[in-house]
C-alpha positions in Angstrom: -128.6 -62.2 94.6 -126.6 -59.3 93.1 -127.2 -57.2 96.2 -126.1 -60.0 98.6 -123.0 -60.9 96.6 -121.8 -57.3 95.8 -122.5 -55.6 99.1 -123.2 -57.8 102.1 -120.7 -60.5 101.3 -118.1 -58.6 99.4 -117.7 -55.8 102.0 -118.6 -57.8 105.1 -115.1 -57.5 106.6 -115.2 -53.7 106.2 -118.5 -53.3 108.0 -118.1 -55.7 111.0 -116.9 -54.2 114.3 -116.8 -50.5 113.1 -119.8 -49.3 115.2 -121.4 -47.7 112.2 -124.6 -45.6 112.5 -127.7 -47.1 111.1 -128.1 -44.1 108.8 -124.6 -44.7 107.3 -125.4 -48.4 106.6 -128.8 -47.5 105.1 -127.1 -45.0 102.8 -124.5 -47.6 101.7 -127.1 -50.2 101.0 -129.3 -47.8 99.1 -126.4 -46.6 96.9 -125.4 -50.2 96.3 -128.9 -51.2 95.4 -129.2 -48.3 92.9 -125.8 -49.1 91.4 -126.8 -52.7 90.5 -130.0 -51.6 88.7 -128.4 -51.5 85.2 -127.1 -55.0 85.7 -130.6 -56.3 86.7 -132.5 -54.6 83.9 -131.4 -57.1 81.1 -132.3 -60.0 83.4 -135.6 -58.4 84.2 -136.4 -57.9 80.5 -135.4 -61.5 79.7 -137.4 -63.0 82.5 -140.5 -60.8 82.0 -140.6 -61.6 78.3 -140.3 -65.3 78.8 -143.0 -65.3 81.5 -145.4 -63.0 79.6 -145.2 -64.7 76.2 -145.0 -68.2 77.8 -148.2 -67.4 79.8 -149.9 -66.2 76.6 -148.9 -69.3 74.7 -149.9 -71.6 77.5 -153.4 -70.1 77.6 -153.6 -70.2 73.7 -153.8 -66.5 73.5 -150.9 -66.4 70.9 -152.7 -69.1 68.9 -155.9 -67.0 68.9 -154.0 -63.9 67.7 -152.2 -65.8 65.0 -155.4 -67.4 63.8 -156.9 -64.0 63.4 -154.2 -63.1 61.0 -151.6 -61.4 63.2 -148.0 -62.5 62.9 -145.6 -62.8 65.8 -143.8 -59.6 64.8 -147.1 -57.6 65.0 -147.9 -59.2 68.4 -144.6 -58.2 69.9 -144.4 -54.8 68.3 -146.0 -52.8 71.1 -143.8 -54.5 73.7 -140.8 -53.9 71.5 -141.5 -50.2 71.5 -141.7 -50.3 75.3 -138.3 -52.1 75.4 -136.8 -49.3 73.2 -138.1 -46.7 75.6 -136.7 -48.7 78.5 -133.3 -48.9 76.8 -133.2 -45.2 76.3 -134.1 -44.6 80.0 -131.4 -47.0 80.9 -128.8 -45.0 79.0 -130.0 -41.8 80.7 -129.7 -43.5 84.0 -126.2 -44.9 83.3 -125.0 -41.5 82.0 -126.4 -39.1 84.5 -127.6 -40.9 87.7 -125.2 -43.8 88.0 -121.9 -41.6 88.1 -123.3 -39.6 91.1 -124.4 -42.8 92.9 -121.0 -44.4 92.4 -119.3 -41.2 93.6 -121.3 -41.1 96.8 -121.1 -44.9 97.5 -117.4 -45.2 96.8 -116.5 -42.2 99.0 -118.7 -43.5 101.8 -117.2 -47.0 101.5 -113.7 -45.5 101.5 -114.4 -43.6 104.8 -115.9 -46.8 106.3 -112.7 -48.7 105.5 -110.5 -45.9 107.0 -112.5 -45.9 110.2 -111.0 -47.8 113.1 -112.9 -50.6 114.7 -115.1 -49.7 117.7 -113.5 -49.9 121.1 -113.7 -53.5 122.4 -112.0 -53.9 125.7 -111.7 -57.6 126.8 -111.2 -58.9 130.3 -107.6 -59.4 131.5 -106.0 -58.1 128.2 -104.2 -54.8 127.7 -106.0 -52.8 125.0 -103.8 -50.4 123.1 -105.9 -49.5 120.0 -106.7 -46.1 121.5 -103.9 -43.6 120.6 -101.8 -42.5 123.6 -103.6 -44.8 126.0 -103.4 -48.4 127.2 -106.2 -49.9 129.2 -106.7 -53.1 131.1 -109.9 -54.3 132.8 -110.0 -57.3 135.2 -113.7 -58.0 135.0 -116.9 -56.7 133.4 -120.5 -56.8 134.5 -123.1 -58.5 132.5 -124.2 -55.3 130.8 -120.5 -54.5 130.3 -120.7 -50.9 131.5 -119.4 -51.6 135.1 -115.7 -52.5 135.3 -113.4 -53.9 138.0 -109.6 -53.8 138.5 -108.9 -51.0 136.1 -105.5 -50.0 134.9 -104.9 -47.0 132.7 -101.5 -45.9 131.2 -101.6 -42.3 129.8 -98.9 -41.6 127.1 -100.5 -38.4 125.8 -97.5 -36.3 127.0 -95.3 -38.4 124.6 -92.7 -38.7 127.3 -93.1 -42.4 128.1 -95.2 -44.1 130.8 -95.2 -41.2 133.3 -98.9 -41.2 134.2 -100.7 -44.3 135.6 -104.1 -44.8 137.1 -105.6 -47.7 139.1 -109.1 -48.1 140.3 -111.1 -50.8 142.0 -114.3 -50.1 140.1 -115.6 -47.8 137.4 -118.1 -47.2 134.7 -117.6 -46.7 131.0 -119.7 -44.6 128.7 -119.3 -42.3 125.7 -120.3 -38.7 125.0 -123.5 -38.0 123.0 -121.6 -37.5 119.8 -119.3 -40.5 120.5 -116.3 -38.3 120.2 -114.9 -39.3 123.6 -114.8 -42.3 125.9 -115.8 -41.4 129.5 -114.4 -43.4 132.4 -115.8 -42.8 135.9 -113.2 -44.3 138.2 -113.9 -45.0 141.9 -111.5 -45.8 144.9 -108.2 -45.6 143.1 -104.8 -43.9 142.8 -103.2 -41.7 140.1 -99.4 -41.5 139.8 -97.5 -39.1 137.7 -93.7 -38.4 137.3 -93.0 -34.7 137.3 -90.4 -34.0 134.5 -88.0 -31.1 135.0 -86.8 -30.1 131.6 -84.1 -27.7 132.9 -82.3 -30.5 134.8 -83.2 -33.9 133.4 -80.4 -35.6 135.4 -82.1 -34.8 138.8 -84.4 -37.3 140.4 -87.9 -37.2 139.2 -90.5 -36.4 141.9 -93.6 -38.5 142.0 -97.1 -36.9 142.3 -99.7 -39.2 143.8 -103.5 -38.6 144.0 -105.9 -40.8 146.0 -109.4 -40.4 144.8 -112.9 -41.6 145.6 -114.1 -40.7 142.2 -112.3 -39.5 139.1 -113.6 -38.8 135.6 -111.2 -39.5 132.7 -112.1 -38.4 129.1 -110.3 -40.1 126.3 -110.8 -38.7 122.8 -112.0 -41.1 120.1 -111.6 -38.9 117.1 -109.9 -41.7 115.1 -112.9 -44.0 115.8 -115.4 -41.6 114.3 -116.4 -41.8 110.6 -114.7 -38.9 108.9 -116.2 -37.9 105.5 -113.7 -37.3 102.7 -114.3 -34.6 100.1 -116.1 -36.2 97.2 -114.1 -34.2 94.7 -111.1 -36.5 95.4 -112.9 -39.4 93.8 -114.3 -37.6 90.7 -111.5 -38.7 88.4 -112.5 -42.3 88.5 -114.1 -43.7 85.3 -117.2 -44.9 87.1 -117.9 -41.3 88.3 -117.9 -39.8 84.8 -120.4 -39.6 81.9 -119.5 -40.5 78.4 -118.5 -37.0 77.4 -116.2 -36.6 80.4 -114.8 -40.1 79.7 -114.0 -39.0 76.1 -112.3 -35.9 77.4 -110.1 -37.8 79.9 -109.3 -40.6 77.4 -108.2 -38.0 74.8 -106.0 -36.2 77.2 -104.4 -39.5 78.2 -103.8 -40.3 74.6 -102.2 -37.0 74.0 -100.0 -37.5 77.0 -99.0 -40.9 75.7 -98.1 -39.4 72.3 -95.9 -36.8 73.9 -94.0 -39.5 75.8 -93.4 -41.4 72.5 -92.1 -38.2 70.9 -89.9 -37.5 73.9 -88.5 -41.1 73.8 -87.7 -40.7 70.1 -86.0 -37.4 70.7 -84.0 -38.9 73.6 -83.0 -41.8 71.4 -81.8 -39.6 68.5 -80.2 -36.8 70.5 -78.6 -38.7 73.4 -78.4 -42.5 72.9 -77.1 -42.4 69.3 -74.7 -39.6 70.0 -73.2 -41.2 73.1 -72.8 -44.7 71.4 -71.6 -43.5 68.0 -69.0 -45.7 66.3 -66.8 -42.8 65.3 -65.0 -40.1 67.2 -64.5 -36.7 65.7 -61.2 -35.1 66.3 -61.2 -31.6 67.6 -58.2 -30.5 65.6 -58.7 -32.6 62.5 -62.0 -32.8 60.6 -61.2 -36.4 59.6 -63.0 -39.2 61.4 -60.9 -41.7 63.3 -61.7 -45.4 63.4 -62.7 -46.6 66.9 -60.3 -49.6 66.7 -57.3 -47.4 65.9 -58.3 -45.0 68.7 -58.7 -47.8 71.3 -55.3 -49.3 70.4 -53.7 -46.0 71.1 -55.1 -45.8 74.6 -53.3 -46.8 77.8 -54.9 -49.6 79.9 -56.1 -47.1 82.6 -57.8 -45.0 79.9 -59.3 -48.0 78.2 -60.8 -49.3 81.5 -62.2 -45.9 82.2 -63.9 -45.8 78.7 -65.4 -49.3 79.2 -66.8 -48.3 82.6 -68.3 -45.1 81.2 -69.8 -47.1 78.3 -71.4 -49.7 80.7 -72.7 -46.9 82.9 -74.3 -45.2 79.9 -75.8 -48.4 78.6 -77.3 -49.2 82.1 -78.7 -45.7 82.4 -80.3 -46.0 78.9 -81.8 -49.4 79.7 -83.3 -48.0 82.9 -84.7 -45.0 81.0 -86.3 -47.3 78.4 -87.7 -49.7 80.9 -89.3 -46.8 82.8 -90.7 -45.4 79.6 -92.1 -48.8 78.7 -93.8 -49.1 82.1 -95.3 -45.7 81.8 -96.6 -46.5 78.3 -98.2 -49.7 79.6 -99.8 -47.9 82.5 -101.2 -45.2 80.2 -102.6 -47.8 77.8 -104.3 -49.7 80.7 -105.8 -46.4 82.0 -107.2 -45.6 78.5 -108.7 -49.2 78.4 -110.4 -48.6 81.8 -112.1 -45.5 80.6 -113.1 -47.0 77.2 -114.5 -50.0 78.9 -116.7 -47.8 81.1 -117.8 -45.8 78.1 -119.0 -48.9 76.2 -120.6 -50.3 79.4 -123.0 -47.4 79.5 -124.2 -48.2 76.0 -123.9 -52.0 75.7 -126.5 -52.5 78.5 -129.1 -50.6 76.5 -128.7 -52.9 73.5 -128.6 -55.9 75.8 -132.2 -55.2 76.7 -133.2 -55.3 73.1 -131.2 -58.5 72.2 -132.3 -60.4 75.3 -135.9 -59.4 74.6 -135.7 -61.1 71.3 -134.3 -64.1 73.1 -137.0 -64.2 75.8 -140.1 -63.5 73.8 -139.6 -66.2 71.3 -138.5 -68.7 74.0 -141.8 -68.0 75.9 -143.8 -68.6 72.7 -141.9 -71.8 72.1 -141.8 -73.4 75.5 -145.5 -72.4 76.2 -145.0 -72.2 79.9 -145.7 -69.2 82.2 -145.3 -68.5 85.9 -142.2 -69.0 88.0 -141.2 -72.5 87.0 -139.5 -73.4 83.8 -139.3 -69.8 82.5 -137.2 -68.7 85.5 -134.8 -71.6 85.0 -134.4 -70.9 81.3 -134.0 -67.1 81.9 -131.4 -67.6 84.6 -129.5 -70.0 82.3 -129.4 -67.6 79.4 -128.5 -64.6 81.6 -125.7 -66.5 83.4 -124.3 -67.3 80.0 -124.5 -63.6 79.0 -123.0 -62.5 82.4 -120.1 -65.0 82.2 -119.3 -63.9 78.6 -119.5 -60.3 79.6 -117.1 -60.7 82.5 -114.7 -62.8 80.5 -114.5 -60.3 77.6 -114.3 -57.3 80.0 -111.2 -58.8 81.6 -109.6 -59.2 78.2 -110.4 -55.5 77.5 -108.9 -54.4 80.8 -105.7 -56.4 80.2 -105.4 -55.0 76.6 -105.5 -58.6 75.2 -108.4 -57.7 73.0 -109.5 -54.4 71.5 -112.0 -52.7 73.9 -114.9 -52.2 71.5 -114.7 -55.8 70.2 -114.5 -57.3 73.7 -117.4 -55.2 75.0 -119.7 -56.0 72.1 -118.7 -59.6 71.7 -121.4 -61.1 74.0 -124.1 -59.2 72.2 -122.7 -60.4 68.8 -122.8 -64.0 70.2 -126.4 -63.6 71.3 -127.6 -61.8 68.2 -127.7 -65.0 66.0 -129.4 -66.9 68.8 -132.1 -64.2 69.1 -132.6 -64.3 65.3 -132.8 -68.1 65.2 -135.3 -68.2 68.1 -137.4 -65.5 66.6 -137.5 -67.3 63.3 -138.5 -70.5 64.9 -141.2 -68.9 67.0 -142.6 -67.1 64.0 -142.9 -70.5 62.2 -144.3 -72.3 65.2 -141.3 -74.7 65.4 -141.2 -77.0 68.3 -137.4 -76.9 69.0 -137.8 -78.1 72.6 -140.0 -81.1 71.7 -137.7 -84.1 72.0 -140.1 -86.3 69.9 -139.4 -84.0 66.9 -135.7 -84.9 66.9 -136.5 -88.5 67.7 -138.8 -88.8 64.7 -136.2 -87.1 62.5 -133.5 -89.6 63.6 -136.0 -92.5 62.9 -136.7 -91.2 59.4 -132.9 -90.8 58.8 -132.2 -94.5 59.8 -135.1 -95.8 57.8 -133.9 -93.9 54.7 -130.5 -95.5 55.1 -132.0 -99.0 55.4 -134.0 -98.5 52.2 -130.9 -97.4 50.4 
């Protein structure tokens, strides 16, 4: 499900019609599959624990263990140790393997998006997607390699439509490395206007070539997949481990602090001085009141001062607005890095919390296999996934402190896991409807007696 949604459906428009090699598609799908492994591990832990302990409870294996004196905590202890090891391996994967996978997948996806769609020449329509060339084909054969009524306009000289070719029939192929389109033209004409740069005002002679067969090679470099240097993507938060993220976040915070200091200095040294309510006389050390000074001005001088004051105020407002925008951008950038830092660790603890949700649930519902356990596991995981996405959005926007937002879903599921573990340890039938029905019956009977 994750693979279909995140790769095939999300990037379908970027893949269709690009004429990509099978190896490039396989690389992209493999990278995407590896990248979603951390998201699937909590679901796998939840589902496996529900199915395993549900199957043991359904076959009365848990009852036999408990009757022999083992508590639920001793029964799940070996599995719990395995979950801790799995959580540690998940952290190592997130911190060392996943950044490299993201780097390679995102660079490949970027190159695929930049690649032009493959050449698709339709009948009776001028095709101008190839740089410096315009093609028109009257008809195509069934295998689409034989063409009829071919028109080619060559603009590679960048001097207008001075070269034209017409052919009755022809064939279209590509070179072995697909770097050029090869057109074999038969029974046609080639016209070219000869430009004389020394005397452009003179009449332009026309060169005409009648041919039985002519080969035209058109370069398709823009249609090939060009690989970008992966170093250009290394600054993204998903391509860094936690120590690199700490370094980048600290440098961004220092940059933000410097901007705050610069704004304070600008406010004290420039804004306040230019908008002071007193004017110092150059000859006299006494301060002159602004009202008295303004009354002594001529109308022209007064208007000039007002214009200068408005210009200064507008300039200051623009500077402050730009500084506020930069502050907001830096804070959002810091949030992005901190979110990724917490993501690498939260998934590890999610395995542990969801295990203590799944194992007690399996012992309580006493059902194994792929029926009810799968439904229950998907329900709880969807709740966890929706909460994670909602709080992550709040962290990105800066509405909520990053560490609170990223750990909030686990804090919500923690009391649920404790409650389910307590109920399973005491063999409580919380999913038995008759239990609640009997409790309500007793409650109403006690009211009638009273």
